[in-house]
C-alpha positions in Angstrom: 32.1 30.6 10.7 31.6 28.3 7.7 29.8 29.4 4.6 27.5 27.2 2.6 28.6 27.5 -1.0 25.6 25.8 -2.5 23.2 27.9 -4.5 20.2 29.1 -2.5 17.8 27.1 -4.7 19.6 23.9 -3.7 19.3 24.8 0.0 15.6 25.6 -0.5 15.1 22.3 -2.3 16.8 20.4 0.5 14.6 22.1 3.1 11.4 21.2 1.1 12.4 17.6 0.7 13.1 17.4 4.5 9.7 18.8 5.3 8.0 16.4 2.9 9.7 13.5 4.5 8.8 14.7 8.0 5.2 15.2 7.0 5.1 11.8 5.4 6.3 10.3 8.7 3.7 12.2 10.7 0.9 11.0 8.4 2.2 7.4 8.6 2.2 7.5 12.4 -1.3 9.1 12.4 -2.6 6.2 10.2 -0.9 3.6 12.4 -2.5 5.1 15.5 -6.0 5.3 13.9 -5.8 1.7 12.8 -4.6 0.6 16.2 -7.6 2.2 17.9 -9.9 0.5 15.4 -8.2 -2.9 16.0 -8.3 -2.4 19.8 -12.0 -1.6 19.6 -12.7 -4.7 17.5 -10.7 -6.9 19.8 -12.5 -5.6 22.9 -15.9 -6.2 21.3 -15.3 -9.3 19.3 -17.0 -11.7 21.7 -20.2 -9.8 22.1 -22.9 -8.6 19.7 -22.2 -4.9 19.2 -25.1 -2.7 20.3 -26.2 0.2 18.2 -24.5 2.7 20.4 -21.2 0.9 20.0 -21.7 0.6 16.2 -21.7 4.4 16.0 -18.5 4.5 18.0 -16.9 2.0 15.7 -18.1 3.8 12.6 -16.4 7.0 14.0 -13.1 5.0 14.3 -13.4 3.7 10.8 -14.0 7.2 9.5 -11.0 8.6 11.4 -8.8 5.8 10.0 -10.2 6.6 6.5 -9.3 10.2 6.9 -5.8 9.4 8.1 -5.4 7.0 5.2 -6.5 9.7 2.8 -4.1 12.2 4.2 -1.2 9.7 4.0 -2.0 8.7 0.4 -2.2 12.4 -0.7 1.1 13.2 1.1 2.8 10.2 -0.6 1.4 11.2 -4.0 2.6 14.8 -3.5 6.2 13.3 -3.2 5.8 11.3 -6.4 4.9 7.9 -4.7 1.8 7.0 -6.7 1.2 3.3 -5.9 -0.9 3.0 -2.8 -1.0 -0.8 -2.8 2.1 -0.9 -0.7 0.4 1.1 2.0 -2.6 -1.1 2.0 -0.4 -4.2 2.5 2.2 -2.8 4.9 -0.4 -1.2 7.2 -2.9 -4.0 6.7 -5.7 -1.5 6.0 -9.1 -3.0 6.2 -11.3 -2.8 3.1 -13.9 -0.8 4.9 -11.3 1.9 5.8 -10.1 1.9 2.2 -13.7 2.5 1.0 -14.3 5.5 3.2 -10.9 7.1 2.6 -11.4 10.7 1.5 -15.1 10.9 2.5 -16.0 13.9 4.6 -18.5 13.3 7.4 -21.9 14.7 6.6 -22.3 18.1 8.2 -25.2 18.2 10.6 -27.8 20.9 9.9 -28.6 23.4 12.6 -31.8 22.5 14.4 -31.8 18.9 13.0 -32.2 16.1 15.5 
């Protein structure tokens, strides 16, 4: 049985860094998936005028991508990566998604129609 001779604080730091990297990867994949769903929607409806019902569905996709972007940016900043321009270029994030990043959807009031 081998014994790790590193101080416990070093072992803990290693575990924390591993979890940060794992979380960063998950957030990146979530952003990629949200952007892919938005692009697929746009490609499927590019040739036609989008009816109001479909505009609402598209708006939901934009908001989901904005939330995924926000979570990814926050996770990166927590690890010390402060420049988000790289994300915007690498993932080709549309401006409308960037503008809604971090916005929480309005809560509906009970009884409101």
